[in-house]
N, C-alpha and C positions, 0 to 999 in steps of 0.2 A: 388686273385692270384691263379692260377692253379699250382698244383705240381704233379710230377709223381714219381713212384718208379721203381727202377731197381735193380736186384740182379745178382751178378756175382763175378768172381775172378779177381784180379788185374793182368793185363798183364805184367807190368813191374813196377819197383820201381818208386814212384811218383817223378816228377821233380819240383823243386821250384827255383825261382829267388833269394830267400833269402834276399830281400830287406825289408824295413820297411812295405811298403804296398805289402806284398808278394802275388805272384800268384803261385798256385800249380796246376799241371795237372797230371792226371792219366787216364788210360783207363781200363774199366771193360769189361770182355768178358763172354759170356754164350752160351749155345746151346739151339736151340728152335726147335720145331716141324715144319718140312718143308712140311707136307702134306702126305696123305696116299700113302704108297709105296715108299716114298722118304727118303733119309737120313736126319739127322738133319742138320741144317745150324748153323754157328757160327755168333753171333752178338756181335759187339764191339761198345762201345760208349766212346768217349773222354770227360772227365768231368773236370771242372775247380773249384777251391776253392780259396777264397781270404782271406787275413788278418790272424787273429788268427786261424780260421778253417783250412786254408791252411797249417800253421805251424804244427798244431797238426797232420794233415794227413801226411805230409812230414816226421815227426819224429816217427810216430807209425805204418804206413801201409807199407807193403812190397809186392813184387811180390808173387802171389799165394794166398794171404789172400782173404778170402770170405767176401764180404760186401753187405749190403742193403743200397742203397743210395736213399734219397729223393732229388729231384732236380726240377728246373724249367728251361724252355727254354727261352733264351733271344736272341733277334736279335741285332746284333751289326753292325752299319753302319760305314764304314771307307772311307777315301778320301786320295788320294795320288796325288801329282802333280796338286793341284787345283781340278778342276772338270773332268779332263781327265780320271783318273782311280778311279772309285767309286765302291763300292760293299757292299753287306750285307752278314754276316755269322751268323750262330746260335751258341750259346754258351750254354752248359749244365752245369748250375751253381748248385753246391752242396748246399743244404740247411741244410741237416743233414745226418749222416751216422751211421750205426750200424755194428760193426765188429763181424762176426759170427764165424770165425775160422781162424787159422794161417796155413800157409803151413808148413808141417813137417820140423823140423830142423831149423826153423827160430826163431829169438829171441822173 
């Protein structure tokens, strides 16, 4: 299994569905070098966590927190209305995370 690492700040409080098999989503943002003589560019990646990991994230992570996330990319195929509307999306699934710092004034 291939895994990747991304470091950034949380763009907004995580959203969770709060069900037994919970799904939690959050977006991390960072700036990266855009090339010589160019401004930096902002990169944002939407991440997804499931189950207990997602619950922990929803309860402990807030907008502005700095995280390092280990994740893998999964392809999800979906089908709607039989075979008429089909597609594939990429999911950035959180495997592990480390919280580096909190936004000032947050709990």
